[in-house]
VOBA-1610 file (N, C-alpha, C; in pm, whole numbers, padded with zeros to 5 digits, always signed):
BEGIN
Unk+13497+07699+10553Unk+13383+07612+10561Unk+13267+07690+10624Unk+13151+07682+10561Unk+13033+07752+10612Unk+12961+07666+10714Unk+12910+07734+10814Unk+12826+07664+10909Unk+12683+07666+10858Unk+12601+07580+10912Unk+12460+07578+10872Unk+12395+07712+10901Unk+12424+07772+11017Unk+12367+07902+11051Unk+12416+08009+10955Unk+12541+08002+10912Unk+12594+08099+10817Unk+12522+08092+10683Unk+12495+07969+10636Unk+12423+07952+10510Unk+12280+08002+10523Unk+12218+07976+10637Unk+12082+08023+10660Unk+12078+08175+10661Unk+12175+08237+10728Unk+12180+08384+10731Unk+12203+08442+10593Unk+12291+08377+10513Unk+12316+08425+10377Unk+12188+08416+10293Unk+12119+08302+10302Unk+11995+08285+10226Unk+11892+08389+10268Unk+11880+08413+10398Unk+11785+08514+10448Unk+11821+08652+10397Unk+11950+08684+10396Unk+11993+08816+10347Unk+11964+08832+10199Unk+11985+08726+10120Unk+11958+08733+09977Unk+11808+08750+09951Unk+11726+08676+10024Unk+11581+08690+10007Unk+11533+08828+10049Unk+11587+08880+10156Unk+11549+09014+10203Unk+11588+09119+10101Unk+11695+09096+10027Unk+11741+09191+09927Unk+11665+09177+09796Unk+11569+09084+09792Unk+11491+09066+09669Unk+11558+08970+09572Unk+11648+08889+09619Unk+11719+08796+09534Unk+11669+08655+09559Unk+11543+08630+09530Unk+11483+08498+09550Unk+11541+08398+09453Unk+11505+08274+09472Unk+11561+08169+09390Unk+11521+08181+09244Unk+11409+08244+09213Unk+11365+08260+09074Unk+11433+08379+09007Unk+11492+08467+09085Unk+11555+08585+09028Unk+11455+08691+08986Unk+11328+08676+09023Unk+11225+08772+08985Unk+11232+08897+09072Unk+11171+09002+09022Unk+11156+09124+09101Unk+11059+09093+09215Unk+11061+09174+09321Unk+10966+09152+09430Unk+10823+09155+09377Unk+10733+09087+09449Unk+10593+09080+09408Unk+10533+09219+09398Unk+10437+09234+09306Unk+10364+09359+09288Unk+10274+09375+09410Unk+10289+09485+09481Unk+10213+09504+09604Unk+10143+09638+09610Unk+10096+09668+09728Unk+10014+09787+09752Unk+10086+09917+09716Unk+10210+09931+09758Unk+10282+10056+09728Unk+10308+10071+09578Unk+10336+09959+09510Unk+10357+09965+09364Unk+10227+10003+09294Unk+10115+09943+09337Unk+09985+09977+09278Unk+09954+10125+09300Unk+09973+10171+09423Unk+09948+10312+09455Unk+10035+10404+09369Unk+10161+10372+09356Unk+10253+10457+09278Unk+10212+10462+09130Unk+10174+10348+09074Unk+10134+10347+08933Unk+10007+10427+08911Unk+09913+10415+09002Unk+09788+10493+08990Unk+09818+10642+09000Unk+09894+10681+09100Unk+09925+10824+09119Unk+10003+10880+09001Unk+10098+10806+08948Unk+10175+10852+08833Unk+10085+10871+08712Unk+09993+10778+08690Unk+09901+10787+08575Unk+09810+10908+08589Unk+09759+10932+08709Unk+09667+11044+08734Unk+09738+11178+08714Unk+09855+11191+08770Unk+09931+11316+08757Unk+09970+11338+08611Unk+10016+11233+08545Unk+10055+11245+08405Unk+09940+11283+08313Unk+09819+11244+08351Unk+09701+11275+08271Unk+09650+11416+08296Unk+09701+11482+08399Unk+09658+11618+08427Unk+09531+11629+08509Unk+09493+11520+08577Unk+09379+11529+08668Unk+09419+11611+08789Unk+09324+11679+08851Unk+09357+11769+08961Unk+09407+11693+09084Unk+09481+11764+09166Unk+09526+11706+09292Unk+09404+11680+09380Unk+09403+11566+09444Unk+09291+11531+09530Unk+09328+11556+09675Unk+09235+11613+09748Unk+09257+11633+09890Unk+09192+11523+09973Unk+09133+11425+09903Unk+09070+11313+09971Unk+09171+11203+09993Unk+09160+11130+10104Unk+09250+11016+10121Unk+09213+10907+10022Unk+09313+10839+09972Unk+09288+10725+09886Unk+09260+10603+09971Unk+09211+10496+09910Unk+09186+10374+09986Unk+09313+10328+10057Unk+09299+10290+10181Unk+09412+10241+10256Unk+09495+10348+10325Unk+09461+10474+10305Unk+09533+10583+10370Unk+09461+10623+10498Unk+09538+10668+10595Unk+09480+10712+10722Unk+09390+10833+10700Unk+09278+10836+10769Unk+09186+10947+10755Unk+09182+11035+10878Unk+09244+10993+10987Unk+09245+11074+11107Unk+09116+11069+11184Unk+09030+10972+11155Unk+08903+10962+11226Unk+08921+10879+11353Unk+08819+10882+11434Unk+08821+10806+11559Unk+08823+10656+11529Unk+08849+10577+11630Unk+08850+10433+11616Unk+08713+10386+11565Unk+08713+10285+11477Unk+08586+10237+11423Unk+08497+10181+11532Unk+08370+10222+11529Unk+08277+10180+11633Unk+08179+10075+11588Unk+08147+10071+11459Unk+08049+09974+11409Unk+08122+09861+11338Unk+08049+09754+11318Unk+08108+09640+11246Unk+08146+09682+11104Unk+08061+09759+11040Unk+08091+09805+10904Unk+08220+09886+10902Unk+08241+09973+10999Unk+08363+10053+11006Unk+08486+09965+11029Unk+08472+09863+11113Unk+08585+09772+11139Unk+08621+09692+11013Unk+08520+09647+10939Unk+08544+09574+10815Unk+08609+09668+10713Unk+08564+09793+10708Unk+08621+09890+10615Unk+08769+09915+10645Unk+08806+09919+10772Unk+08947+09938+10808Unk+09029+09819+10760Unk+08977+09698+10778Unk+09048+09578+10729Unk+09061+09582+10577Unk+08955+09621+10508Unk+08957+09625+10361Unk+09054+09731+10311Unk+09070+09838+10386Unk+09164+09943+10344Unk+09306+09888+10335Unk+09338+09790+10416Unk+09469+09728+10410Unk+09492+09648+10283Unk+09385+09619+10209Unk+09392+09544+10083Unk+09387+09637+09962Unk+09388+09768+09986Unk+09354+09863+09880Unk+09460+09969+09858Unk+09457+10023+09739Unk+09540+10138+09702Unk+09463+10216+09598Unk+09479+10347+09596Unk+09408+10420+09492Unk+09415+10569+09506Unk+09328+10633+09429Unk+09319+10778+09421Unk+09175+10812+09387Unk+09125+10922+09443Unk+08989+10966+09411Unk+08981+11118+09415Unk+08895+11171+09330Unk+08870+11314+09325Unk+08720+11335+09322Unk+08673+11420+09410Unk+08535+11467+09408Unk+08545+11617+09428Unk+08508+11692+09325Unk+08522+11836+09336Unk+08468+11908+09215Unk+08503+12035+09204Unk+08455+12115+09091Unk+08485+12048+08957Unk+08394+12068+08861Unk+08411+12009+08729Unk+08547+12046+08670Unk+08608+11950+08604Unk+08740+11965+08544Unk+08723+11964+08392Unk+08773+12068+08324Unk+08767+12071+08178Unk+08835+11946+08122Unk+08764+11876+08034Unk+08821+11759+07968Unk+08845+11641+08061Unk+08768+11630+08168Unk+08796+11526+08267Unk+08785+11385+08208Unk+08690+11360+08116Unk+08679+11227+08059Unk+08803+11193+07976Unk+08853+11289+07900Unk+08975+11266+07823Unk+09095+11241+07913Unk+09102+11312+08024Unk+09212+11292+08120Unk+09199+11156+08188Unk+09077+11116+08218Unk+09050+10983+08274Unk+09100+10876+08175Unk+09064+10892+08047Unk+09108+10797+07944Unk+09260+10795+07931Unk+09322+10912+07943Unk+09468+10920+07936Unk+09532+10844+08053Unk+09472+10855+08171Unk+09523+10780+08288Unk+09508+10630+08264Unk+09395+10588+08205Unk+09376+10446+08173Unk+09481+10397+08075Unk+09513+10478+07976Unk+09616+10442+07878Unk+09752+10427+07946Unk+09783+10518+08039Unk+09909+10509+08114Unk+09914+10381+08197Unk+09803+10345+08260Unk+09799+10222+08339Unk+09816+10099+08249Unk+09756+10102+08130Unk+09774+09992+08036Unk+09921+09978+07998Unk+09990+10091+07987Unk+10132+10089+07957Unk+10217+10028+08068Unk+10161+10020+08188Unk+10228+09958+08302Unk+10184+09813+08323Unk+10106+09760+08229Unk+10068+09620+08237Unk+09929+09591+08289Unk+09851+09695+08322Unk+09712+09674+08363Unk+09632+09642+08237Unk+09552+09535+08240Unk+09472+09498+08124Unk+09324+09504+08158Unk+09245+09544+08060Unk+09100+09553+08081Unk+09042+09414+08100Unk+08952+09404+08195Unk+08883+09279+08226Unk+08734+09305+08206Unk+08682+09259+08096Unk+08542+09286+08065Unk+08530+09409+07978Unk+08408+09455+07966Unk+08379+09569+07880Unk+08377+09700+07956Unk+08410+09806+07884Unk+08395+09940+07939Unk+08245+09969+07942Unk+08198+10024+08052Unk+08055+10053+08065Unk+08033+10203+08076Unk+07928+10249+08011Unk+07882+10387+08023Unk+07734+10380+08060Unk+07705+10411+08185Unk+07570+10397+08236Unk+07506+10533+08257Unk+07381+10552+08214Unk+07314+10680+08237Unk+07296+10703+08386Unk+07312+10829+08428Unk+07300+10862+08570Unk+07175+10944+08596Unk+07166+11057+08534Unk+07051+11144+08555Unk+07036+11238+08439Unk+06921+11297+08430Unk+06895+11390+08321Unk+06991+11508+08329Unk+07058+11536+08218Unk+07151+11648+08213Unk+07291+11614+08259Unk+07310+11498+08321Unk+07443+11456+08364Unk+07504+11363+08262Unk+07636+11360+08257Unk+07704+11266+08170Unk+07691+11126+08227Unk+07730+11026+08150Unk+07719+10889+08199Unk+07828+10856+08300Unk+07798+10760+08384Unk+07899+10700+08471Unk+07978+10605+08383Unk+08107+10629+08370Unk+08193+10543+08290Unk+08277+10460+08386Unk+08280+10330+08364Unk+08362+10247+08451Unk+08432+10139+08371Unk+08552+10106+08418Unk+08637+10006+08357Unk+08700+09925+08469Unk+08714+09795+08447Unk+08784+09709+08542Unk+08914+09666+08476Unk+09024+09684+08549Unk+09157+09644+08501Unk+09215+09540+08597Unk+09305+09457+08546Unk+09370+09354+08628Unk+09521+09359+08606Unk+09594+09328+08715Unk+09739+09315+08706Unk+09792+09239+08827Unk+09867+09136+08804Unk+09941+09064+08908Unk+09864+09041+09037Unk+09742+08989+09027Unk+09664+08959+09146Unk+09591+09079+09205Unk+09581+09186+09130Unk+09509+09307+09174Unk+09397+09336+09074Unk+09287+09392+09125Unk+09175+09437+09042Unk+09156+09586+09067Unk+09154+09664+08959Unk+09140+09808+08968Unk+09005+09848+08908Unk+08929+09925+08984Unk+08799+09977+08938Unk+08818+10126+08909Unk+08808+10162+08782Unk+08823+10301+08742Unk+08684+10356+08709Unk+08652+10473+08768Unk+08519+10534+08746Unk+08532+10683+08719Unk+08445+10729+08630Unk+08436+10873+08599Unk+08289+10909+08593Unk+08249+11013+08668Unk+08110+11057+08664Unk+08104+11209+08674Unk+08068+11274+08565Unk+08046+11418+08572Unk+07903+11448+08615Unk+07886+11552+08693Unk+07752+11594+08730Unk+07736+11741+08690Unk+07672+11763+08577Unk+07648+11901+08533Unk+07553+11971+08630Unk+07462+11894+08687Unk+07366+11949+08782Unk+07437+12011+08902Unk+07537+11940+08954Unk+07612+11988+09070Unk+07737+12067+09031Unk+07774+12064+08903Unk+07896+12130+08860Unk+08020+12063+08918Unk+08014+11930+08928Unk+08122+11855+08993Unk+08160+11733+08910Unk+08278+11682+08938Unk+08325+11557+08880Unk+08362+11462+08992Unk+08340+11334+08966Unk+08388+11229+09055Unk+08472+11136+08969Unk+08598+11119+09006Unk+08690+11032+08933Unk+08763+10947+09036Unk+08769+10817+09012Unk+08841+10732+09106Unk+08909+10616+09036Unk+09023+10578+09091Unk+09100+10462+09049Unk+09131+10386+09178Unk+09055+10281+09205Unk+09069+10207+09330Unk+09104+10063+09302Unk+09219+10018+09353Unk+09265+09882+09331Unk+09258+09803+09461Unk+09222+09675+09448Unk+09222+09587+09563Unk+09302+09461+09529Unk+09373+09411+09629Unk+09450+09289+09612Unk+09353+09170+09623Unk+09345+09089+09519Unk+09246+08981+09513Unk+09260+08884+09630Unk+09379+08835+09659Unk+09399+08737+09766Unk+09360+08795+09901Unk+09389+08922+09922Unk+09355+08987+10048Unk+09203+08998+10063Unk+09135+09033+09956Unk+08989+09048+09963Unk+08917+08914+09978Unk+08982+08805+09939Unk+08920+08674+09952Unk+08899+08633+10097Unk+08964+08700+10191Unk+08948+08668+10332Unk+08814+08716+10389Unk+08742+08799+10315Unk+08616+08855+10362Unk+08500+08762+10330Unk+08405+08753+10423Unk+08285+08674+10401Unk+08189+08752+10310Unk+08089+08682+10259Unk+07988+08750+10176Unk+07918+08859+10256Unk+07891+08831+10382Unk+07826+08930+10468Unk+07914+09055+10483Unk+08044+09036+10501Unk+08134+09151+10515Unk+08140+09231+10385Unk+08137+09163+10272Unk+08135+09233+10143Unk+08006+09314+10132Unk+07894+09256+10176Unk+07767+09329+10176Unk+07775+09452+10266Unk+07839+09439+10380Unk+07856+09554+10469Unk+07936+09664+10400Unk+08043+09625+10331Unk+08127+09723+10261Unk+08050+09794+10151Unk+07962+09720+10082Unk+07888+09781+09971Unk+07766+09859+10018Unk+07736+09850+10149Unk+07622+09924+10202Unk+07493+09847+10197Unk+07496+09723+10150Unk+07373+09644+10139Unk+07318+09604+10273Unk+07401+09601+10378Unk+07354+09567+10512Unk+07366+09686+10606Unk+07364+09805+10550Unk+07386+09926+10631Unk+07286+09941+10744Unk+07165+09896+10725Unk+07062+09914+10828Unk+07060+09804+10932Unk+07146+09704+10919Unk+07143+09589+11012Unk+07245+09603+11120
//
């Protein structure tokens, strides 16, 4: 005969093992998003990035401004990869290949792909928004022939986590209130 505590412990153990009542896999989270992005980037042949991705420790001092404190909180809602460095041969094609790999993992385009002019002699800023399981991924590619550099990023944010931020905090993150 099972005791009530025994049944509670068994249920807790099953849930901890990922055996919820629905039998579904664990929820798609930050580590899964990060892994899918990194796998897509590596598979596409984009260069290794020495920059921290969103949500990764940067080794900087404790945040001193409100904007820095909000950015630290937002990093907890984020996963991604970014490259800023010397121009990469075929970087737009590799960016597209990474997008195709992400689509193969269930990320779907939300809206239209945009190609925006940046500057004379530079290629366009290409951006795509993808969605998956409560996450929004912003993919961007911008070559700068003037600087001889490429900027490529795949940054995902968890929608429910970002909903905790006020409009003012979002403005701080985007730099719209940087002078205040």
